[in-house]
N, C-alpha and C positions, 0 to 999 in steps of 0.2 A: 124560567128562567135563562136565557142565550148568555154563555158565560165566552166571550172570544180572548184567548193570549194565549201564553205561552207555557209549557210544561216547564215543573223544575223537582229533577231526582231526588232532590233531598225532601220534597216537601215540604218548604219552609217558607217558598212565595208562588206564586203563579197561579194555574188552574188552581193546585193541588188546595190554598187557600180557602180560593174562591169557593171552588166545591164547598168545602166545609161552610162557610160564613153561609150562603144559602142556604143550605140544610138545619141550621141553626136559626131560620127564623120561617123553617116547616115546607122550604119550596124544594123544589126539585130542578136541577139542571142541565141540559142542553148544551152542547161543548160545540166550539169551532177551534182549534186549534191552531195558532199562527205559527211555532218554534217548538222545537225538543232541545231540547238544554239538559246539559251535562253540568253538574253542578253539587257543592257539599254546601255548609253554612256557611265559609266562608271565601268561598272562591267558582266563580263562572268557569270550567273548564275548557268546554266544547257549545257551541250554536247551530244548530241548523234549522234554516228556515223552511216553511212550508210554501211551496209555489201559491202567487194570490191567487191562480182562477180554483185550487183547491179548496183555500180559506171559503172564497166567495159559495163554493158548491159548501162547502160542509155548512154554512148559516144560512142558505135556500133551504137544505133537505130539512135542519131546523124547526126553519118556520112551517115547514108544510108538514111535517109531523107533531109542532106542538103549537098550544096556544100562549105563545111568548107574549110575558105581559110588560117585559123588561130588559133591556142590554144591557150589561158590560161591557167594557173592552179595555184590555191589559195591553201588553207586548203586541207591537205589530208589525215591526223590525225593515220594512222598507215602504219608498214611495207607493211599489205598484201594490202590496196589500191594502195602503192607506186607502186609494182610490176604488180597490175593488169592494173591502168593506162599504166605504161610503157608496158605493152605487148599489148594494143590497140594503142600506138601512134610508134612504131617502126620500123615498114615500110611501114609508113605512108610521104611522100611529100608535108608536109605543116609547117609552122614555127609554133613552142612553144616558148612563154616566161614564167616560172617559176618564182612566186613571192614567195619563200621557207617560209611561213608562219610558227614557230616556236610557238610562243604566242601571248596572244590577249595585245592590247595596255595594260591593266589594269594585266599584268603579267600572265595571266589563258596560261598554256601551252597548247600548241595545235596540236605538232607532239607527238609520243610518240617516247621514247629515242631510240629505238632499231631502229628506222624509217629513223634517221637522215644519218646515214653513207649508206643506201641503196638509200637516196634522191639524196645522192649523186653520188654515183658509177654508179646509174641502171638507173636513171631520168637526169637529168642534161648533161649528154654526149650526148642525142638524142635532147634536145632544144638549140634554137636559143640565148637565152639570159635568164641569170638568175640574179635575181633583190633585190638581202638581204639588207638587211638594215644592219648599223656596228656590231649591236650584235649579227646577223643571221651569216652574214659573219665571225666574230670569231668563232662562235660554231661550223662551217663547215671547219676550218682552224683549229682548236684544239688550239686556242687562246684568247688571254684577248681583249673586245675591241679597236681597236685603238681609241687614243686621236687628232689624228691627221690626214688630208688626207694623208699624206709622207707612215704613216704604213701602213690605210686602203688600200691602194691601193697595197702593198707589197703582204699584204692577198690576195688581187681582181685577183693582180699575181698570187699568187700562186694555187689559189683554178681553175681559168679558163686554169692552163697548166694542171690542174690535171685532169680535169673535158674537156679539149680540144672545149671549148664553151666559150663565148662572157659572161662576167660579168660587171652589171653595180651595181658599188659604191654609195649608195647616199650618203648625205649628211643632210638629213631630224636633225636625231638624231647629229650633231656636232654644234660648236658650232662657233661665229662670225657673222657677218655684212654679209656676202655672202652664201650662198645655192649653194657648187660645188657639182654634181653630175661627177662620170670620168667614160668612156664606155673603157673598156680593152678586147682587143682580141688577139686570139693568134697570133703572128708573126705580130700584128701592132702596130702601136705607141699607146699610150693612148689619149681618145679626152675627151676636161674638159666640161662642160657646166655648167655656171652660171648664176645667179639670184640673186636678193635681198633677203635676207631672213625676208620676214615676221613677224611683232610681232604678230601672232596667231598661231594657231594649229588647225588640222583638223582632224577626224578620218578618215580612209581609204585612206587615199594618196598612200600607196602601194599597195592597188587592183586599185587604180584608173591610176596609174604611169603605170603596168606593162598591162592592161588591152587598154591604150592608144598607148603603143608600139604595142601591137600584132593587135592592131585597123589598126594602120597606115601600117604593115607590109602587113595585111590584105590587103588593097588598093594598094600596092606596090610600099611602098617607101622601102629605103633603110634602117639599121640596125640604123645608126648615123642619117638620116635624122629622123625614126619613136623614136629615143630618144627623138630629139630636140623639136620635135611637144608636141610630149610626156608631154616633164618639160612643155614646156608651158601650156599645158591646165592645168597642177597639179597646178599652179602659179598662174592662172587664176581665175580659182575654190578658190586656197587660197583667193586671192585679195576681193572675192566677197563674201568670206565666214561670216558668224556672230558667228561662235561657237570656243572659246578658251580652248585650251586644248592641250595635247602631240599631235604630229605628228605621226600617225603609220606608 
C-alpha cells in the first residue's frame, strides 16, 4: 500500500501512524514523503516541504517497484504538490483514500490556502473516499463547523455531490456520549457507524482511520465494510491508549 504524507518526529501522527496501521492489517507500506516536520506531542516547531516533483517521483518509483493495492494520502502542503499527486494517480485503477490535513492538532497550518480549492476540485474527484474532520469539512464547504450531526451531514452531502465521491463525516470533534461517523455516497443512503465516546484522546487518529480504510480496501473489502473495520480499529487503539489530549 502506498502512503503519501508528512513525517512526524514524535511518532504520534503522519507517516509513523500510517505505517503502524497498515502493518496491523498485515500489509507492507511504500512511501512518498511530502514534508519533514519537527514536532512534539504538543506543537509543530518546523515544517520543511518536499518539492512537488520529488513527491511525484517517489510515487512513480513506488508504483514501479510494487503492486500497489490502495493509496492513502495525508498531508500534501502546497497546490503544486496537490497537482503533482493528482497527475500520478489520475489514470491508475487503485482506490485512493484522502485524509485532507489542513492543520495539526496544535493549530499549525499544514496546507497552503491556495491549495484548498485545488484539493477539492482536482484531487478529491479521483478518490474513493475523503475523510475530513468537522473543521476541515466546514473549510471545504465554505461553512462554519457544524455543532450537530445533521449540519455536518448537510455539509458532507454538499461536498460529496460536488466532488462526486464518498465522504466520511468523523465525529471525533463532536460532543455527546456516542461517537458517530456517517458515510455519505452519491445516490446512496447515509450509513451511520456508532461507538461509545471514550474519555481520552490520542494524536493521529485521523491518520489511523484513513489508513485503516485504505488497508481494508486493499484487502478487497467493500467501502462500508472498510469503514466499519477502520472505526473498530481506531476504537480499540483509543481504548488501549494512555495518551490524554485532543483527538486529531
